[in-house]
C-alpha positions as CSV (number, residue, x, y, z in Angstrom):
1,M,90.4,48.2,87.8
2,R,89.6,51.9,88.4
3,R,93.2,52.8,87.6
4,L,93.0,51.6,84.0
5,P,90.4,54.2,82.9
6,L,92.3,56.9,84.7
7,L,95.6,55.9,83.0
8,L,93.9,55.9,79.6
9,I,92.5,59.4,80.2
10,I,95.9,60.7,81.2
11,T,97.6,59.1,78.3
12,A,95.1,60.4,75.8
13,S,95.2,63.9,77.1
14,A,99.0,63.9,77.1
15,G,99.0,62.8,73.5
16,C,96.9,65.8,72.4
17,Q,99.7,68.3,73.2
18,A,102.4,68.6,70.5
19,P,105.9,68.9,71.8
20,M,107.4,72.4,71.8
21,P,109.4,73.1,68.6
22,A,113.1,73.7,68.8
23,A,114.1,77.4,69.0
24,S,115.6,78.5,65.7
25,P,118.9,80.4,66.1
26,Q,117.8,82.8,63.3
27,M,114.7,83.8,65.3
28,A,113.9,85.3,68.7
29,W,111.9,83.2,71.2
30,V,109.3,84.6,73.6
31,D,108.3,82.5,76.6
32,F,105.4,83.4,79.0
33,S,105.3,83.9,82.8
34,M,102.4,84.6,85.2
35,P,103.7,85.2,88.8
36,F,100.4,85.5,90.6
37,P,98.1,82.5,91.6
38,N,94.9,84.3,90.5
39,D,96.3,84.5,86.9
40,R,94.8,81.7,84.8
41,V,95.7,81.8,81.1
42,L,98.5,83.5,79.1
43,M,98.7,82.6,75.5
44,A,99.9,84.0,72.2
45,E,97.0,85.2,70.0
46,R,98.5,87.3,67.2
47,L,101.8,88.2,65.7
48,D,101.8,91.4,63.5
49,N,98.0,91.0,63.2
50,Q,98.2,87.4,62.0
51,R,96.4,84.8,64.2
52,L,98.7,82.1,65.5
53,R,98.1,78.3,65.5
54,D,100.1,77.6,68.6
55,G,99.5,79.9,71.6
56,R,102.3,78.5,73.8
57,F,105.1,80.9,72.6
58,F,106.1,83.5,70.0
59,Q,109.0,82.8,67.6
60,V,109.8,86.0,65.7
61,S,112.2,87.2,63.1
62,P,114.7,89.9,64.1
63,G,113.4,93.5,64.1
64,S,110.1,95.1,65.0
65,H,106.9,93.2,65.9
66,E,103.5,93.6,67.5
67,L,102.6,90.8,69.9
68,M,99.1,90.2,71.2
69,V,98.3,87.8,74.0
70,R,95.2,86.6,75.7
71,F,95.4,87.0,79.5
72,D,92.6,85.6,81.8
73,Y,92.7,86.2,85.5
74,E,90.4,86.2,88.5
75,A,89.2,89.6,89.8
76,N,87.3,90.1,93.1
77,G,84.0,91.9,93.3
78,G,83.7,94.8,90.8
79,G,79.9,95.1,90.3
80,G,78.2,93.6,87.2
81,M,77.2,90.0,87.7
82,S,79.1,89.8,90.9
83,M,77.4,92.5,93.0
84,M,77.4,90.2,96.0
85,G,81.2,89.9,95.9
86,G,82.9,86.7,94.8
87,T,85.2,86.5,91.9
88,T,84.8,86.8,88.2
89,V,87.2,85.8,85.4
90,R,88.4,88.7,83.2
91,Q,89.4,87.8,79.6
92,C,91.8,90.5,78.3
93,Y,93.8,91.0,75.1
94,L,97.1,92.8,75.6
95,T,99.3,94.3,72.9
96,I,103.0,94.9,73.1
97,H,105.2,96.6,70.5
98,Y,109.0,95.9,70.4
99,A,111.3,97.2,67.7
100,D,114.6,95.4,68.5
101,F,114.1,91.6,68.6
102,E,117.4,89.9,68.1
103,A,118.1,86.5,66.5
104,G,119.0,83.8,68.9
105,Q,117.8,85.7,71.9
106,R,115.2,84.5,74.5
107,Y,112.6,86.9,75.9
108,V,110.0,86.5,78.6
109,L,106.6,88.1,78.5
110,E,105.2,88.4,82.0
111,A,101.6,89.3,82.6
112,R,100.0,90.1,85.9
113,S,96.8,91.5,87.2
114,M,96.7,94.5,89.5
115,A,93.1,94.8,90.7
116,L,91.1,95.3,87.5
117,T,94.0,96.4,85.4
118,P,96.1,93.9,83.5
119,E,99.7,94.7,82.7
120,A,102.5,92.9,80.9
121,R,106.2,93.5,80.4
122,L,108.7,92.0,78.0
123,Y,112.1,91.1,79.5
124,N,115.3,90.4,77.6
125,A,117.7,87.7,78.5
126,Q,119.4,90.0,81.1
127,G,116.1,90.5,82.9
128,Q,115.7,94.1,81.8
129,V,112.3,95.5,80.8
130,V,112.4,96.3,77.1
131,A,108.7,96.8,76.4
132,Q,105.3,97.2,78.2
133,V,101.7,97.0,77.2
134,S,100.8,99.7,74.7
135,E,97.0,98.9,74.6
136,F,94.6,96.4,76.1
137,Y,90.9,95.6,76.2
138,C,88.9,93.2,78.3
139,L,85.7,91.4,77.6
140,M,84.6,91.1,81.2
């Protein structure tokens, strides 16, 4: 009998997520990657200073664009509220400029935390770094 409520919860939460849209061949697609286990959230926030409704990806027209992502990760120690050690979650916003998005190409935006400094790189389909963070700010 306990399985029924659990099944209902799982079914209801799965129904809240819309399926990923198909990638348009006239647009460039940007996926996300977080290689470290202490990294928590990486999602699209803004494209060319316009807020996005779906933070799971970027789909952009060919040419130059500014991508802003939200990146949350755990940081150890660091003073402030965690004077006694422990971990805090840092919420950061990272901006990447890239001038040469190509239609039909897939890119990967990889974010990682190095101590208290977040960083991100944009990779093309061949795995080459084509852009890096140009600016960032963190709330915690």
